[in-house]
PLY file of the C-alpha trace (Angstrom):
ply
format ascii 1.0
element vertex 443
property float x
property float y
property float z
element edge 442
property int vertex1
property int vertex2
end_header
-36.00 0.67 59.59
-36.78 -2.91 60.57
-36.38 -5.83 58.22
-39.29 -7.30 56.26
-39.42 -10.85 54.96
-41.70 -11.98 52.15
-43.05 -15.53 52.09
-44.55 -17.37 49.18
-45.91 -20.05 51.36
-48.20 -22.91 51.21
-51.63 -23.54 52.35
-51.72 -21.25 55.32
-49.67 -23.71 57.12
-47.61 -23.79 60.18
-45.06 -26.48 60.43
-42.84 -28.62 62.14
-41.41 -27.31 59.09
-42.90 -23.95 58.20
-42.74 -22.97 54.56
-44.70 -20.76 52.23
-44.14 -17.59 50.13
-42.89 -15.00 52.44
-40.89 -11.89 52.76
-39.46 -10.07 55.74
-40.33 -6.43 56.19
-41.21 -4.08 58.84
-41.14 -0.50 57.89
-43.35 2.09 59.51
-47.10 1.97 59.11
-48.23 3.42 55.78
-48.67 7.15 56.17
-51.57 7.22 53.73
-53.76 5.02 55.87
-56.86 6.78 57.11
-56.77 7.99 60.69
-58.74 5.90 63.12
-62.27 7.17 63.61
-63.98 7.78 66.93
-65.92 4.55 66.33
-62.63 2.67 66.04
-61.49 4.06 69.38
-64.83 3.09 70.90
-64.28 -0.48 69.73
-60.77 -0.47 71.21
-62.23 0.66 74.51
-64.68 -2.23 74.26
-61.77 -4.62 73.85
-60.13 -3.15 76.95
-63.36 -3.54 78.93
-63.69 -7.22 77.92
-60.03 -7.87 78.71
-60.41 -6.45 82.22
-63.64 -8.37 82.84
-61.99 -11.66 81.84
-58.98 -10.92 84.07
-61.24 -10.13 87.01
-64.05 -12.68 86.73
-62.93 -15.76 84.79
-63.26 -18.95 86.84
-59.47 -19.42 86.89
-56.86 -16.68 86.81
-55.70 -16.34 83.19
-52.25 -15.33 81.99
-52.37 -11.78 80.63
-49.82 -12.61 77.92
-51.91 -15.56 76.72
-55.04 -13.40 76.50
-53.24 -10.78 74.41
-51.56 -13.38 72.17
-54.87 -15.09 71.48
-56.68 -11.80 70.87
-54.06 -10.70 68.32
-54.06 -14.09 66.66
-57.85 -14.11 66.47
-57.82 -10.74 64.72
-55.31 -11.93 62.15
-56.67 -15.42 61.50
-60.11 -13.94 60.88
-58.67 -12.18 57.80
-57.57 -15.27 55.87
-56.00 -18.69 56.56
-52.45 -17.39 56.06
-52.31 -14.37 58.37
-51.33 -15.02 61.99
-49.39 -13.85 65.02
-45.96 -15.31 65.71
-44.97 -15.10 69.34
-41.24 -14.62 69.99
-40.50 -18.37 70.14
-42.51 -19.17 67.00
-40.82 -16.28 65.19
-37.38 -17.58 66.13
-38.36 -21.08 65.00
-39.55 -19.72 61.65
-36.25 -17.93 61.08
-34.38 -21.17 61.76
-36.68 -23.18 59.51
-36.15 -20.99 56.46
-32.45 -21.72 56.77
-33.28 -25.36 56.15
-32.59 -27.04 59.52
-34.81 -27.34 62.58
-36.19 -29.79 65.09
-39.54 -31.53 64.67
-41.52 -34.22 62.88
-41.31 -32.96 59.31
-44.90 -32.17 58.38
-46.68 -29.15 56.95
-49.94 -28.62 58.82
-52.97 -26.37 58.88
-56.19 -26.34 60.92
-59.51 -27.72 59.74
-62.67 -27.92 61.84
-60.63 -27.79 65.03
-58.23 -30.57 64.07
-54.68 -30.43 62.74
-54.66 -31.33 59.05
-51.56 -32.63 57.31
-50.86 -30.64 54.15
-47.86 -32.79 53.25
-45.11 -34.76 54.95
-41.61 -33.60 53.97
-39.47 -36.14 52.15
-37.24 -38.37 54.29
-38.41 -36.98 57.64
-39.82 -38.95 60.62
-43.40 -38.14 59.58
-42.75 -39.28 56.01
-41.13 -42.53 57.15
-44.00 -43.16 59.58
-46.46 -43.08 56.69
-48.37 -39.84 57.34
-50.24 -38.61 54.27
-51.64 -35.36 52.94
-55.18 -34.76 54.28
-54.67 -36.91 57.40
-56.44 -35.33 60.40
-54.57 -35.40 63.72
-57.14 -35.62 66.49
-55.00 -36.45 69.55
-51.39 -35.93 70.64
-50.18 -38.51 73.16
-53.81 -39.23 73.92
-54.80 -35.62 74.56
-57.40 -34.10 72.21
-56.35 -31.44 69.71
-59.85 -29.96 69.63
-59.80 -26.61 71.41
-56.11 -25.91 70.80
-54.86 -23.20 68.48
-52.66 -24.33 65.62
-49.60 -22.80 67.29
-50.36 -24.61 70.54
-50.79 -27.93 68.73
-47.52 -27.43 66.86
-45.77 -26.60 70.13
-46.95 -29.91 71.59
-45.63 -31.78 68.57
-42.20 -30.26 69.02
-39.86 -31.67 71.63
-36.45 -33.14 72.33
-34.72 -35.10 69.59
-35.29 -38.89 69.91
-38.39 -38.32 72.06
-41.42 -40.23 70.68
-44.90 -38.78 70.25
-48.06 -40.73 69.43
-50.45 -39.01 67.06
-54.00 -40.24 66.47
-54.96 -40.13 62.81
-58.32 -40.04 61.05
-57.84 -40.95 57.39
-60.42 -40.97 54.64
-61.12 -44.53 53.55
-60.47 -46.02 57.00
-63.37 -46.65 59.33
-61.53 -46.06 62.58
-58.91 -43.70 63.91
-55.47 -45.19 64.46
-52.30 -44.27 66.32
-48.89 -43.62 64.80
-45.79 -43.22 66.99
-43.18 -40.87 65.54
-39.72 -40.25 66.98
-38.74 -36.59 66.83
-35.53 -35.72 65.04
-33.53 -32.81 63.70
-35.12 -32.00 60.35
-32.50 -31.11 57.80
-34.24 -30.05 54.66
-32.16 -30.78 51.63
-34.47 -28.92 49.35
-32.99 -30.19 46.07
-32.22 -33.77 45.11
-31.16 -34.80 41.64
-30.14 -37.86 39.67
-29.64 -39.20 36.18
-32.90 -40.92 35.36
-33.03 -43.06 32.22
-31.27 -40.50 30.09
-32.73 -37.28 31.54
-31.84 -35.06 34.48
-34.34 -35.43 37.30
-34.41 -32.50 39.78
-36.73 -32.79 42.78
-37.40 -29.56 44.71
-39.13 -30.28 48.03
-39.30 -26.72 49.37
-37.90 -23.26 48.69
-35.41 -22.38 51.42
-32.15 -20.44 51.38
-30.33 -23.37 49.77
-32.67 -24.08 46.88
-31.33 -22.04 43.95
-27.75 -23.14 44.71
-28.96 -26.74 44.71
-30.56 -26.36 41.29
-27.39 -24.76 39.87
-25.36 -27.65 41.24
-27.75 -30.16 39.65
-27.39 -28.49 36.24
-23.59 -28.45 36.52
-23.46 -32.14 37.41
-25.88 -33.17 34.65
-24.89 -30.69 31.93
-24.28 -33.51 29.41
-27.91 -34.68 29.47
-30.48 -33.65 26.81
-33.03 -32.09 29.17
-34.55 -31.96 32.64
-37.63 -32.90 34.64
-38.29 -30.42 37.47
-40.45 -32.16 40.08
-42.47 -29.66 42.18
-45.16 -32.10 43.24
-46.27 -31.69 46.88
-43.88 -28.76 47.28
-45.75 -26.39 49.62
-43.73 -23.26 48.86
-41.08 -21.21 50.62
-39.08 -18.06 50.05
-40.19 -15.72 47.29
-36.65 -14.75 46.30
-35.75 -18.42 45.84
-38.75 -19.01 43.57
-37.60 -16.04 41.48
-34.00 -17.27 41.35
-34.99 -20.80 40.35
-37.20 -19.44 37.56
-34.38 -17.12 36.47
-32.01 -20.10 36.10
-34.08 -21.35 33.15
-35.10 -18.02 31.60
-33.10 -15.86 29.21
-35.09 -12.70 29.88
-38.47 -11.30 30.85
-40.67 -11.01 33.90
-40.76 -13.84 36.43
-43.60 -12.67 38.67
-45.28 -9.49 39.88
-46.94 -8.71 43.20
-49.81 -6.25 43.60
-51.00 -5.04 46.96
-53.73 -2.77 48.25
-52.19 0.38 46.80
-51.04 0.87 43.17
-47.60 2.02 44.30
-47.09 -1.35 46.02
-46.82 -3.17 42.68
-43.46 -4.85 42.20
-42.13 -6.68 39.16
-39.31 -9.18 39.29
-37.38 -9.80 36.08
-34.93 -12.49 35.07
-31.32 -11.78 34.19
-29.73 -12.83 30.88
-28.43 -16.38 30.83
-30.37 -19.66 30.66
-28.16 -22.06 32.63
-29.93 -25.03 31.02
-28.89 -23.72 27.58
-32.37 -23.99 26.11
-32.66 -27.74 26.67
-36.16 -29.19 27.11
-37.71 -28.74 30.55
-40.84 -30.44 31.91
-42.28 -29.23 35.23
-44.31 -31.68 37.32
-47.08 -30.25 39.54
-50.05 -31.63 41.45
-52.62 -30.63 44.05
-49.91 -30.28 46.68
-47.82 -27.79 44.65
-48.41 -24.39 46.20
-47.25 -20.79 46.21
-43.53 -20.61 45.36
-43.96 -23.80 43.32
-46.75 -22.14 41.38
-44.58 -19.08 40.72
-41.93 -21.26 39.06
-44.45 -23.33 37.11
-46.35 -20.22 35.98
-43.21 -18.37 34.88
-41.85 -21.25 32.80
-45.30 -21.93 31.37
-45.99 -18.32 30.34
-42.56 -17.96 28.72
-43.09 -21.33 26.97
-39.79 -22.39 28.50
-41.18 -25.53 30.09
-44.13 -27.88 29.66
-46.20 -28.12 32.86
-47.52 -31.64 33.39
-49.60 -33.31 36.10
-52.74 -32.10 37.85
-53.99 -28.63 38.84
-51.85 -26.96 41.50
-53.08 -25.81 44.93
-53.95 -22.21 44.06
-52.20 -20.15 46.73
-51.59 -16.88 44.95
-51.05 -14.55 47.90
-47.93 -13.11 49.51
-47.40 -12.96 53.26
-45.09 -10.39 54.80
-43.43 -11.20 58.11
-43.42 -7.95 60.09
-41.23 -8.08 63.22
-42.58 -6.46 66.38
-39.29 -6.01 68.21
-39.07 -8.31 71.22
-42.75 -9.23 70.92
-42.46 -11.58 67.94
-43.96 -10.76 64.54
-47.11 -10.89 62.48
-47.55 -12.77 59.25
-49.86 -10.60 57.16
-51.22 -11.16 53.67
-50.11 -8.05 51.78
-50.38 -8.84 48.07
-51.46 -11.19 45.33
-48.87 -12.46 42.91
-49.29 -12.73 39.15
-47.60 -14.82 36.49
-45.75 -13.03 33.64
-48.92 -13.13 31.53
-50.82 -11.30 34.29
-52.68 -14.34 35.63
-53.68 -14.37 39.27
-53.86 -17.98 40.37
-55.37 -17.25 43.78
-57.99 -19.94 44.48
-57.55 -21.21 40.91
-54.13 -22.81 40.58
-51.94 -23.53 37.58
-53.62 -25.70 34.97
-51.07 -28.09 33.46
-50.39 -28.04 29.75
-50.80 -31.81 29.83
-53.03 -33.26 32.51
-51.92 -36.73 33.60
-53.71 -38.58 36.38
-51.99 -41.41 38.22
-53.33 -44.94 38.37
-54.51 -45.15 41.96
-56.99 -47.17 43.97
-59.86 -45.07 45.28
-58.89 -45.69 48.92
-55.30 -44.55 48.25
-56.02 -41.39 46.29
-54.94 -38.16 47.98
-56.90 -35.17 46.77
-56.36 -31.72 48.23
-59.17 -29.24 48.75
-56.97 -26.53 47.26
-56.88 -22.90 48.36
-60.52 -22.49 47.29
-61.49 -25.08 49.90
-59.90 -23.24 52.84
-62.36 -21.41 55.06
-61.96 -17.63 54.82
-59.59 -17.75 51.85
-58.87 -14.66 49.76
-61.33 -14.85 46.87
-60.25 -15.19 43.25
-60.42 -11.84 41.47
-62.92 -13.03 38.85
-64.74 -15.30 41.33
-64.05 -18.23 38.96
-62.53 -20.55 41.54
-61.26 -24.09 41.11
-60.93 -26.80 43.72
-58.00 -29.04 44.46
-56.74 -32.06 42.60
-54.88 -35.30 43.18
-51.66 -35.07 45.16
-50.82 -38.77 44.87
-47.30 -39.77 43.84
-46.54 -43.52 43.69
-43.65 -44.71 45.82
-42.27 -46.80 42.95
-41.09 -44.64 40.01
-42.10 -47.49 37.69
-45.73 -46.72 38.58
-45.34 -42.94 38.25
-47.20 -42.13 35.04
-46.48 -38.41 35.32
-42.74 -38.97 35.57
-42.77 -41.53 32.75
-44.66 -39.12 30.48
-42.30 -36.26 31.39
-39.20 -38.30 30.59
-40.65 -39.24 27.21
-41.31 -35.58 26.42
-37.72 -34.62 27.24
-36.35 -37.45 25.09
-38.65 -36.62 22.17
-40.60 -39.88 22.39
-43.73 -37.81 22.82
-44.54 -34.45 21.30
-46.52 -31.56 22.76
-48.16 -29.12 20.37
-49.41 -25.98 22.19
-51.78 -25.27 19.31
-53.37 -28.68 19.71
-53.13 -29.60 23.40
-53.93 -33.12 24.45
-57.03 -34.09 26.38
-56.58 -35.63 29.80
-53.95 -38.35 29.55
-54.54 -41.62 31.33
-52.83 -44.97 31.54
-53.04 -47.27 28.56
-54.06 -50.74 29.70
-51.63 -52.54 27.43
-48.53 -50.45 27.96
-49.07 -48.78 31.33
-48.12 -45.52 29.58
-50.06 -42.32 29.09
-51.09 -41.80 25.44
-49.30 -39.46 23.08
-51.19 -36.17 22.61
-53.12 -35.73 19.39
0 1
1 2
2 3
3 4
4 5
5 6
6 7
7 8
8 9
9 10
10 11
11 12
12 13
13 14
14 15
15 16
16 17
17 18
18 19
19 20
20 21
21 22
22 23
23 24
24 25
25 26
26 27
27 28
28 29
29 30
30 31
31 32
32 33
33 34
34 35
35 36
36 37
37 38
38 39
39 40
40 41
41 42
42 43
43 44
44 45
45 46
46 47
47 48
48 49
49 50
50 51
51 52
52 53
53 54
54 55
55 56
56 57
57 58
58 59
59 60
60 61
61 62
62 63
63 64
64 65
65 66
66 67
67 68
68 69
69 70
70 71
71 72
72 73
73 74
74 75
75 76
76 77
77 78
78 79
79 80
80 81
81 82
82 83
83 84
84 85
85 86
86 87
87 88
88 89
89 90
90 91
91 92
92 93
93 94
94 95
95 96
96 97
97 98
98 99
99 100
100 101
101 102
102 103
103 104
104 105
105 106
106 107
107 108
108 109
109 110
110 111
111 112
112 113
113 114
114 115
115 116
116 117
117 118
118 119
119 120
120 121
121 122
122 123
123 124
124 125
125 126
126 127
127 128
128 129
129 130
130 131
131 132
132 133
133 134
134 135
135 136
136 137
137 138
138 139
139 140
140 141
141 142
142 143
143 144
144 145
145 146
146 147
147 148
148 149
149 150
150 151
151 152
152 153
153 154
154 155
155 156
156 157
157 158
158 159
159 160
160 161
161 162
162 163
163 164
164 165
165 166
166 167
167 168
168 169
169 170
170 171
171 172
172 173
173 174
174 175
175 176
176 177
177 178
178 179
179 180
180 181
181 182
182 183
183 184
184 185
185 186
186 187
187 188
188 189
189 190
190 191
191 192
192 193
193 194
194 195
195 196
196 197
197 198
198 199
199 200
200 201
201 202
202 203
203 204
204 205
205 206
206 207
207 208
208 209
209 210
210 211
211 212
212 213
213 214
214 215
215 216
216 217
217 218
218 219
219 220
220 221
221 222
222 223
223 224
224 225
225 226
226 227
227 228
228 229
229 230
230 231
231 232
232 233
233 234
234 235
235 236
236 237
237 238
238 239
239 240
240 241
241 242
242 243
243 244
244 245
245 246
246 247
247 248
248 249
249 250
250 251
251 252
252 253
253 254
254 255
255 256
256 257
257 258
258 259
259 260
260 261
261 262
262 263
263 264
264 265
265 266
266 267
267 268
268 269
269 270
270 271
271 272
272 273
273 274
274 275
275 276
276 277
277 278
278 279
279 280
280 281
281 282
282 283
283 284
284 285
285 286
286 287
287 288
288 289
289 290
290 291
291 292
292 293
293 294
294 295
295 296
296 297
297 298
298 299
299 300
300 301
301 302
302 303
303 304
304 305
305 306
306 307
307 308
308 309
309 310
310 311
311 312
312 313
313 314
314 315
315 316
316 317
317 318
318 319
319 320
320 321
321 322
322 323
323 324
324 325
325 326
326 327
327 328
328 329
329 330
330 331
331 332
332 333
333 334
334 335
335 336
336 337
337 338
338 339
339 340
340 341
341 342
342 343
343 344
344 345
345 346
346 347
347 348
348 349
349 350
350 351
351 352
352 353
353 354
354 355
355 356
356 357
357 358
358 359
359 360
360 361
361 362
362 363
363 364
364 365
365 366
366 367
367 368
368 369
369 370
370 371
371 372
372 373
373 374
374 375
375 376
376 377
377 378
378 379
379 380
380 381
381 382
382 383
383 384
384 385
385 386
386 387
387 388
388 389
389 390
390 391
391 392
392 393
393 394
394 395
395 396
396 397
397 398
398 399
399 400
400 401
401 402
402 403
403 404
404 405
405 406
406 407
407 408
408 409
409 410
410 411
411 412
412 413
413 414
414 415
415 416
416 417
417 418
418 419
419 420
420 421
421 422
422 423
423 424
424 425
425 426
426 427
427 428
428 429
429 430
430 431
431 432
432 433
433 434
434 435
435 436
436 437
437 438
438 439
439 440
440 441
441 442
């Protein structure tokens, strides 16, 4: 039987860093599926007829492999923003990326209205240092228009030799004209966990969920075991490997369910439970999320929130509550197929809804600097929320200077007991106090 990988990934994105929730799998086709009807075979014959007509009569001789690749990809991308075809090279790149090291610019991207849209730059990568922002639209690559390219083709153009520059043309909300940014390609080494002692609390920043993430969190807890509590920063984390989201949640839980996945058939339901042993020893935990926190990030936030193990603070998360399975096709690459929704321990599906923070804290930000995501509900063709009660995106802005980071300041105060959260009497939206620059204490 072939191997199947499951991804809990973000925003239907491809990357120069590809991350999301995903799993690898590729068993045989489900035996219970209904046999194809005569009408289905008629449609397949129609496809063959069109294929032959294009090969014979198109103004220029097309490549057969390109026609097939694009036909397969069109079928998959019409399902939802996260399903797609991975040709052999893209599949190999994805396998390298989930190990945490690959070549590229360091941005998570998706497609919007024919242009490449930046979901988020990855910390300390060339794209991040060049100043790219979430929601930037890339319209040209080295002067050539993106319009008309597939996402995979655009990503391929952005890849290249290390130290080779590429000029991307950016359209940014709040600026009247497009502008060029030159970025020098580099090897992207994703250190998914960074930590430090921050004014008396342990600060743990998780930028993505790759094969190194849970080990990084364990290391952070060992090195900061003498501190009174921890801030887990998942802001603008687009997702990653499902098993890593489960392991990170398990680190802080003593027992109980972490997440469940439910597919098309009842027998596909899977439940993932934590093992005994809270490595943080019950110390206070505050989880930071925002509009750029997606998929695997939402699994961790939802698990700690439902078990009342951590206070979730910030703005509403992205709302990607679906699981993609990477199904290898032998030497022909793989398909990324949406196969399930995932649910928090309390049975909440957050697809197209997101995780609502226990304490909502907005940053102080000028209108022209604010970065607001559309959220999963804003993606064309997204999988609908089960109850059709969908919620849009929220702010994904994080100040560069921690002194201006109201969400982090509030979180530290909660860990140190300077502020108190009462679940029975949750606070209204917190905002900056003009005299102190601090968010108010909940009522």
